[in-house]
Residue, then its C-alpha position, 0 to 999 in steps of 0.5 A: x909653594x906650600x912647603x917653602x912657605x912652611x919652611x920659611x915660617x919654621x925658620x923664622x920662629x926658630x931664628x927668633x927663639x934663638x935671638x931671644x935666648x941670647x938676648x935674655x940677661x944671665x942670672x947670677x947665682x947668689x953667693x952666701x957668706x960662710x958666716x951666714x951658713x954657720x948661723x943658719x945651721x941649728x946647734x944640736x943640744x947635747x943629750x944627758x944620758x942620766x936625765x933623758x927620757x925614752x922619748x928624747x932618746x928615741x927622737x934624738x939618737x940615731x939607731x935608738x928605737x923604743x926597745x933600746x930606749x927602754x933598755x937605756x932607761x932600765x940600765x940607768x935605774x938598775x945601775x945608777x947614773x952613767x959615769x961616762x958615755x962609753x958605759x952606754x956599751x954595757x946596755x944590751x943592744x948598744x954596740x960600738x957603731x951606735x955609740x960612735x954615731x951618737x957620741x957627739x950628741x951625748x954627755x954625762x953630768 
């Protein structure tokens, strides 16, 4: 007797949960217009190799730590302003990979 009562109770609970799940309104995902996504993306300002200090170089460039930032500033002080972004390859510790990863962030004025 007890088993049939318990089985009936469990069946009733499961059946009502199933009905409640089906009766719940479906949640629609919000669509965002492409223009809104473009506006939400922050614009990255270009870093001028001839005026940036060590802190900016370290903070904004991929793969540039304290030693490489010092090397960039020292190269600039010894050789004058950079003539092109590619001249960054002349700095000790800066290779093609680091330059290519940061090229879109760099300018020379």
